[in-house]
N, C-alpha and C positions, 0 to 999 in steps of 0.2 A: 342283203337279209341274213347273209354269215354271219355279220360283225352283230347282229340281236340277240342281246344273252341281257339278262335281267339276275343281280345275285338277291337283290330283295324280294321280287316276283318269285322266284326259284325257293327259298327261303319261307315265304307263305304256301307253299306247296305247289305252285305252277311254273311247270319247267315246259319252255315257248321253244325250246331246240329238240325235245322231243315233240313237240307238233311239227318240226319243218321237216325230220327225219320220217314221222307216219307221212307225209304226204310225199317224201321222194319215194320210198315203199310203194306206196299206192296207187304212182301214177302209171306203171306198167300195166297194171289192172284196168284201169281208166280208157286208156288205148282201145281195150279190147270193144269198148262200148262206142267206139267212134261212129255216126251216123252222118251220112251228108250233110245233114241241119249243122252240126257244130260248126259255133262262130268264135269259141274261145278257148283258151287251156286253161286246166284246173290251176289256182291259187290267186286270181280273181278275186278283187271283189261282188260280183255276180255272173252267174253264168249266163254266154249269148249262145240264142238258136233262133236259127232260121228259118221256117216250115216254109214247104213246098204244100202248097196250095193250087197249085195245077188241075185244072176240071173242077174244082170246088166253086158253088155258084155264091154259098152263104158259108163259109166258114165258122163254126163252133168251141171257143177254147175248152176243155171240162176239166177238171183237180181232183183230186183226192189227196189226203194225208193220212196216215196212222203209221203203227207202232207194231212190233213183236211182240208187247205185254209178257206177262210173266213166265214165257217159254225159255226166255234170255235166263231162267235161274238153271236149267238143266242144261243150256251150253257153260254155265260157269262150275256147274257142278263136274258135269264128264272132263270139263277145260278141253273145247272143242266150240271153236270160234267161227270157222270158213263155211257156214253153210248157213247161217242165222239171217246173214243180208239178203238172201234169197227169200223169205219170208214176209221182208220188209220190202221188198218191190212187188210182192206177189198181193198183199193185202191193199195194194195202193194201184197197180195196175189190173188186178182182179175186179175193183168196183169199176173203174173207170171205162172200161171195156162193156159193161152192161149197158149202157147205152149206145153204143156203136163207137166209140171213142177210137184211136188209133196211139196208142202211150207215143207221143215224144220225145221227152226227157223227163229225169230224177235227178231228185236232191237226196243228201240223208243227214240226220243229223245224229251225230254221238256224243254222249252226257258219260263221262267219265271219274273216278272217284282220282285216279291215277294214269297217263297218258302212256303207256306201254305200246310202243310204237308198232313193234311184230306181232299185237296182239292186233291192233289197229288196224293193220296192214290185212289180215287175215279174214277180218268183219267186212274191211272196205271188199278184197274181192270174192266175197260173199254178195254184195250188194252188184258186183259187177256182173257175175254170172247170171244175177236173176236179169239185170238187164238185158244182157244178150240174148236169155230166153223170152223177154219179153219183147225186142228190137227197138228200144229205145236208147237215148245216152246217158250216162251219167254226167252233167254240165257241172256239177258245184257238191258243197254240203259242209260239214263243221265238225269239226272236233270241240268239244269243252271240256276244260279239266275242271271238275267240282272239286277242291279238297274240302273235308271237313261238311260239306252236304252231303257226300255218302261215300260208303268205303272203299277206300282204295283198288281191290277187286272188281265193283262192279260197275259197272256201266248201262245205262239205257240206250236204244237205239229207234229212230222214228224217222219217216220219209213223208216224201211229196215230190207226186208226178202229173206231168198235163201233157193231156194230149188234144185228138181234135179228130173233128166229125162234119162234116157238109149238117145242114140243119135241114132238108128233106131223109136225112138216111138217119136222122136219131130213133133211139129205138123207145117210144113211146107209147107202147099196149094201149091206143086206139082202137087197133083193128083186131083185137084177144078176141073170140064168140067162143063157146060152148061147145065143143067139139075138139076145139086145138088140144095137142098133143106135147104132153111135156115130158125131155128128155134129160137125163141125168150124164154130166161129167165125171169121171171117179176121182176120189181124191188120192193122195198119199196118204193120208193117215187123218192126227188131229189137226191137222198145220196148224195154224197159231191161234188157235181158240178156247176159253174155258178149260185153260190153265191150270187155272186161279182153284176150281176143283180137279182136275188131275192130278195134281203137288197134293191135296189133301188125301185123295181117295187113296194114292200112293206112299205119302209119306213118303215124298221124293229128297229130303234130306238126310233119309235115314237107310233109306231104299238102295237093294244090288241092282246099281244100272247095266251095269255089264255084264254079267251070267248071262248066258243062251235060254232063253222060258219055251216052252215048246209050244204052248199057245200062241204066239207068237211067230212058229216057224219058225223057229230058232234063231233069230234074232234076239238080240237085248231088249229091256225095257228102253234104257238112257237112245241105244238106234232108233228102234222105233218113232219114240216120243218125240226126236230133234229132228226129224226125217222133213225136209223143207216143204212147205208149202206148192201146190202144185202153179204153173201160169199157165193160164187157159187163152190169152191174148191171141199166137198167132194163128191155133186152131179154128177159133170164135172167126176171127176174118178169114179167116178163107173160107168157111161159112156164110156168112154176110155179102160175100161177092156173089153166091150162088140161089142164096135160099132169104127168102124175107123173113126175116124173125119176127116175132112177135112181144117179146118180152125175155130177158137175162136175169138170174140172179145168183149172185155169192153166196154160198152156204158159209157165213160165218157166225160170228157170237152170236147165238139165240137160234140155233140148229135149223130147223126146216120151217119151225113153226113164227119164226120174228122175218125170215128170209125170202121165203116163195109169197109170202103174200104182197110184199113191195115191191113186186113187177105186174101183180093182178089188179086191174080195177072195179071199183066196187058191182055188185052184184053177179061179181063170178069170184069162183074158187078154183083150187086146184085140189083132186081128188089123188090121192097117192096110193100105190097097192102096197103096202108095205110088205107082202112077200118078194115083191120084185126087188127092193130095193139091194142092194148087195153089202151089207153092210161087212163091214175092216173086221179082223179080231181083236184089234185095240178093242175097239170100243164093246165089245161082249167081254172085254176084260174088265173094264174100267167098271162097265153097270153089275158086274158079280160082286168087284173086290167092293165096289163101294155102296153096293145093296139100291142102285139109282133104278127105278122107276122106267120103263119105255117110254112113256110122254116123258121126262124130266133130261132122256138122252136125247131123242130128236129133238127136245128146245133147247141143248145149249150145244148141241155136236154136229158134226155133217156126216155122220153116219157113214161116211163110205159115198158122197155125193158131193163134191165141191163145189156144183157150177150148176143150177139147172135153165134149160132153153126151150123155148114155149115155141113153137111151127103148128103151121095149119096140118090138119090128119094126111091131106093128099101127097105135104111136104114132108113126109116125119121118115121116111128111107131115104131119102136122097138124101136128108138130114144127117142123118146115123153116116150113113158111109161117106162122107165127105169129110165129118168127126172122124171118122175111124184111116179114114186116108191119111190124115193129118197126125196121127197118132194119139187119139182118142178114142178110148174102147167103151163109147156111148151103146147107153140105152135108152130107152122106152118105161119111163116107171108110173106115169098115170095120165091122166087128162082134164082139161078146163071146163068145166060145169056150171050150171047157174046155181049161187048160193050168196046164203047172207055169212055165211063162214067164208072166210079166206082158204082156209086150208083143212080136209080132212084126211086121215090118214088111216084106209083099211083093210 
């Protein structure tokens, strides 16, 4: 491989030796994600993983894929690329945990105008940090140089994850009923959704992203917006071991109105008490700066709630306690009611 060098390809804008250097730089980060199921080293044509299905009656694989979206523009403007990978992992693993699956492995895909090995290393470092948080292994990926397709300084980041769950333990909302309780897991901020609107509101290309902002507790706008998406895998897995969870929603693009209903069966709806939702300061600032209605805010952003979980009323106190013991400051925000409207915020 060290003898692989094409002057003609380099003249066309693709430096394959930069790709080799990127792989060497990222290997130390990838090693941190290794789990017992890893069955191959990075650099092969496919990532191998041997799952432990001990005790499972009918294992079911669950997969999810997503990207970071235009939040990448904030990373580019700040020239800070070591956390954006956490967002990429979070957007995938937080989805598959919604049906009770434990993430096993992750793969990433980076498309860039020019392969800058040191920057690729920082991006992958973030991916690896996210994998460690989720307890899954990074077993492969791809970095593709696209000269002429995108500016040299630009890149895009997407990922894919596979998890596993025993069929009888899949969360499918069949037992959900009126009187069940909706529990909120706090977000760390905007997470990775709604950034097209965020960028428009703040005109980020021309905004001051580095000065402290009083309304953000002294943090800068850039730091606040770039805060990585919270990964909920380990606390939720801990909860599932002790409580019968009836539904989980990952609050992403579309906010409360799109995502909470996805885990609720027909004939039932979630009644959310607005006064109980702990809205983060960044959302108040977005609404104020953009003149955005509260309805639109709750239909675009997570508003401080990154995930909602439905349990029986008699299990609510225990569920909140377990989540708190596992690092989540969980709290009740509503209940399930008989309704043709899947969600009502009062």
